[in-house]
C-alpha positions as CSV (number, residue, x, y, z in Angstrom):
1,M,187.5,-185.5,-28.0
2,I,187.4,-189.0,-29.6
3,Q,184.2,-189.5,-31.4
4,K,183.3,-192.7,-29.6
5,T,183.6,-191.1,-26.4
6,L,181.5,-188.1,-27.6
7,L,178.8,-190.3,-29.0
8,G,178.6,-192.1,-25.7
9,K,178.0,-189.0,-23.8
10,M,175.4,-187.9,-26.2
11,T,173.5,-191.2,-26.7
12,E,173.0,-191.3,-22.8
13,G,170.9,-188.2,-23.2
14,G,169.1,-189.5,-26.2
15,D,165.3,-189.6,-26.5
16,R,163.4,-191.9,-29.0
17,K,160.5,-189.3,-29.2
18,A,163.0,-186.6,-30.1
19,V,164.3,-188.6,-33.0
20,E,160.9,-189.2,-34.4
21,F,160.0,-185.6,-33.8
22,G,163.2,-184.3,-35.5
23,R,162.4,-186.6,-38.5
24,K,158.9,-185.0,-38.9
25,L,160.4,-181.6,-38.8
26,K,163.0,-182.6,-41.3
27,V,165.8,-181.0,-39.1
28,S,168.4,-183.0,-41.1
29,E,169.1,-185.9,-43.6
30,R,171.9,-187.0,-41.2
31,E,171.3,-189.5,-38.6
32,I,169.4,-188.0,-35.6
33,L,170.4,-189.4,-32.0
34,G,167.8,-187.5,-30.4
35,T,170.0,-185.8,-27.7
36,R,168.0,-183.6,-25.6
37,T,168.6,-179.7,-25.7
38,P,169.8,-179.2,-22.1
39,V,172.3,-182.1,-22.6
40,L,173.7,-180.6,-25.7
41,A,173.9,-177.2,-24.0
42,A,175.7,-178.8,-21.0
43,L,178.0,-180.6,-23.2
44,A,178.9,-177.6,-25.2
45,K,179.8,-175.7,-22.2
46,E,182.1,-178.6,-21.0
47,L,183.8,-178.9,-24.2
48,A,184.2,-175.3,-24.7
49,R,185.7,-175.1,-21.2
50,E,188.0,-177.8,-21.1
51,E,188.9,-178.4,-24.9
52,G,188.3,-175.0,-26.6
53,F,188.8,-174.9,-30.3
54,H,190.4,-178.4,-30.1
55,A,186.9,-179.9,-29.8
56,I,186.0,-178.5,-33.1
57,D,189.5,-179.5,-34.6
58,D,188.7,-183.1,-33.5
59,F,185.2,-182.8,-34.9
60,L,186.5,-181.9,-38.3
61,L,188.4,-185.1,-38.5
62,Y,185.4,-187.3,-37.9
63,P,184.7,-189.7,-41.0
64,S,181.0,-189.1,-40.7
65,V,178.8,-187.2,-38.3
66,T,175.3,-187.1,-36.9
67,Y,172.8,-184.1,-36.9
68,D,173.3,-184.0,-33.0
69,E,177.1,-183.6,-33.2
70,V,176.7,-180.7,-35.8
71,V,174.5,-178.8,-33.6
72,L,176.7,-179.4,-30.6
73,M,179.8,-178.1,-32.4
74,Y,177.8,-175.0,-33.7
75,K,177.1,-174.4,-29.9
76,V,180.7,-174.9,-28.9
77,F,181.7,-172.5,-31.6
78,G,179.3,-169.9,-30.2
79,L,181.0,-170.1,-26.7
80,L,184.6,-169.8,-27.9
81,K,186.3,-166.3,-27.6
82,L,188.2,-166.2,-30.9
83,D,189.7,-163.3,-32.7
84,E,188.1,-162.1,-36.0
85,K,190.6,-164.2,-38.2
86,T,190.0,-167.3,-36.3
87,T,186.4,-166.9,-36.1
88,I,186.1,-166.7,-39.9
89,A,188.4,-169.6,-40.4
90,Y,186.3,-171.9,-38.3
91,L,183.0,-170.7,-39.8
92,Q,184.4,-171.5,-43.2
93,K,185.2,-175.0,-42.1
94,L,181.8,-175.5,-40.3
95,L,179.5,-174.2,-42.9
96,P,179.8,-177.3,-45.2
97,Y,178.0,-179.2,-42.3
98,N,175.0,-176.9,-42.6
99,D,172.4,-178.9,-44.4
100,S,169.1,-177.9,-42.9
101,W,167.1,-175.1,-41.3
102,A,167.8,-176.4,-37.9
103,T,171.6,-176.5,-38.3
104,N,171.5,-173.3,-40.1
105,D,169.7,-171.5,-37.5
106,T,171.7,-173.0,-34.6
107,L,174.9,-171.7,-36.3
108,C,173.4,-168.2,-37.1
109,S,172.3,-167.8,-33.3
110,S,175.8,-169.1,-32.3
111,F,177.7,-166.5,-34.4
112,V,177.5,-164.0,-31.4
113,A,180.7,-162.3,-32.5
114,C,178.6,-160.2,-34.7
115,R,176.9,-158.5,-31.8
116,K,180.3,-156.8,-30.7
117,Q,181.9,-156.3,-34.1
118,P,179.1,-156.2,-36.9
119,Q,181.4,-154.3,-39.1
120,A,184.2,-156.8,-38.8
121,Y,181.9,-159.6,-40.1
122,W,179.6,-157.8,-42.5
123,P,181.7,-158.5,-45.7
124,F,182.0,-162.2,-44.9
125,V,178.3,-162.5,-44.3
126,I,177.0,-160.8,-47.4
127,G,179.5,-162.6,-49.5
128,Y,177.3,-165.7,-49.2
129,L,174.2,-164.0,-50.7
130,D,175.7,-164.6,-54.1
131,S,176.1,-168.5,-53.5
132,S,174.3,-170.9,-55.6
133,H,173.9,-173.2,-52.5
134,P,170.6,-172.5,-50.7
135,W,171.9,-173.2,-47.1
136,D,174.8,-170.6,-47.7
137,I,172.0,-168.1,-48.6
138,R,169.9,-169.1,-45.6
139,F,173.0,-168.5,-43.5
140,A,173.5,-165.1,-44.7
141,T,169.9,-164.3,-44.4
142,I,169.3,-165.5,-40.9
143,T,172.6,-164.0,-39.7
144,M,171.6,-160.6,-41.0
145,M,168.2,-161.0,-39.4
146,S,169.7,-162.1,-36.2
147,W,172.5,-159.4,-35.8
148,Y,172.3,-156.8,-38.4
149,L,168.6,-155.3,-37.9
150,I,170.1,-152.5,-36.3
151,D,170.1,-148.8,-37.1
152,E,173.5,-148.9,-38.8
153,Y,172.5,-151.8,-41.1
154,V,168.9,-152.1,-41.5
155,E,168.5,-150.1,-44.9
156,Q,171.4,-152.3,-46.4
157,V,170.1,-155.5,-45.1
158,L,166.5,-154.8,-46.5
159,H,167.9,-153.8,-49.9
160,L,170.4,-156.9,-50.1
161,L,167.8,-159.2,-49.2
162,S,165.5,-158.1,-51.8
163,T,168.0,-159.0,-54.6
164,I,168.1,-162.7,-53.7
165,D,167.0,-164.7,-56.4
166,N,166.5,-168.3,-55.2
167,D,163.4,-170.4,-55.2
168,H,164.5,-172.9,-52.6
169,Y,161.8,-173.5,-50.0
170,Y,163.9,-172.6,-47.0
171,V,165.4,-169.6,-48.6
172,I,161.9,-168.3,-49.2
173,M,161.0,-169.1,-45.6
174,G,164.1,-167.3,-44.2
175,L,163.5,-164.2,-46.2
176,G,159.9,-164.1,-45.2
177,W,161.1,-164.5,-41.6
178,A,163.7,-161.8,-41.8
179,Y,161.2,-159.2,-43.4
180,A,158.7,-160.0,-40.7
181,T,161.2,-159.5,-38.2
182,S,162.4,-156.3,-39.8
183,F,158.7,-155.1,-39.8
184,A,158.4,-155.6,-36.3
185,K,161.4,-153.5,-35.6
186,Y,161.4,-151.0,-38.5
187,R,157.9,-150.8,-39.7
188,D,158.2,-147.7,-41.9
189,L,161.3,-148.8,-43.5
190,T,160.2,-152.5,-44.1
191,L,156.5,-151.6,-45.5
192,P,157.5,-150.4,-48.9
193,Y,159.1,-153.8,-49.5
194,L,155.9,-155.6,-48.9
195,E,154.1,-153.6,-51.7
196,K,153.6,-155.7,-54.9
197,G,156.3,-155.7,-57.3
198,V,159.4,-155.2,-54.9
199,L,160.0,-158.8,-53.8
200,S,159.1,-162.0,-55.6
201,E,155.5,-163.1,-54.7
202,K,156.5,-166.2,-52.8
203,V,158.7,-164.0,-50.5
204,R,156.2,-161.1,-50.1
205,K,153.4,-163.5,-49.3
206,K,155.4,-165.4,-46.7
207,A,156.7,-162.4,-45.1
208,I,153.0,-160.9,-44.8
209,Q,152.0,-164.3,-43.4
210,K,154.8,-164.1,-40.9
211,C,153.8,-160.6,-39.8
212,I,150.3,-161.5,-39.3
213,E,151.3,-164.5,-37.2
214,S,153.5,-162.3,-35.0
215,F,152.6,-161.1,-31.6
216,R,154.9,-158.2,-32.1
217,V,152.8,-156.6,-34.9
218,S,149.7,-154.6,-34.1
219,E,146.3,-155.6,-35.1
220,D,145.9,-152.5,-37.1
221,D,149.0,-153.3,-39.1
222,K,147.8,-156.9,-39.6
223,Q,144.6,-155.7,-41.1
224,L,146.7,-153.4,-43.4
225,L,148.9,-156.2,-44.5
226,R,145.8,-158.5,-45.1
227,S,144.6,-155.8,-47.5
228,M,147.9,-155.9,-49.2
229,R,147.9,-159.7,-50.2
């Protein structure tokens, strides 16, 4: 779709309060249009249905893009039924637009191909753990949390996440979230990682904090975790 046409559709669904809220949450350094989530969801379905991957091809040619456009295309990507090779090819093109926790987590939740074929995308995902770019690491971390905390992969996930050495705030936050999610699903496998000396103290404390805040963790376990701080 021509960018001017797309922006017209998106600004019709803009909300000034959403713009200010997005800025406070630091969802992106890009311009924020404030397009409401239901509008983005409906437009993503329209583009996926009527234009398919051509919607992303057009987007990749835009000279500059807003935060809302990035989120929209990540949602379109999640709705497309592509083969493994094409899925990876588009991910590689879309990842450079990932520049915030909000774009990151939208992309990871849209990476639904992992649900049906986790083994097909595992090497691709873990390849980003060695990146020097914090948003690449966050992408791998949240993708693993979202799709690979399953019986076949959980032990590998826990180990690989423990090897990450990056002090970026949103990498630390992502790791803490991932360990807390794992604790809720695989308590006994995850608990040893929350002992002192296994993870960096920043990650360990963030993980414990996230566990204590979680409604999926029992009060007894929350008391235990408090004693481990």
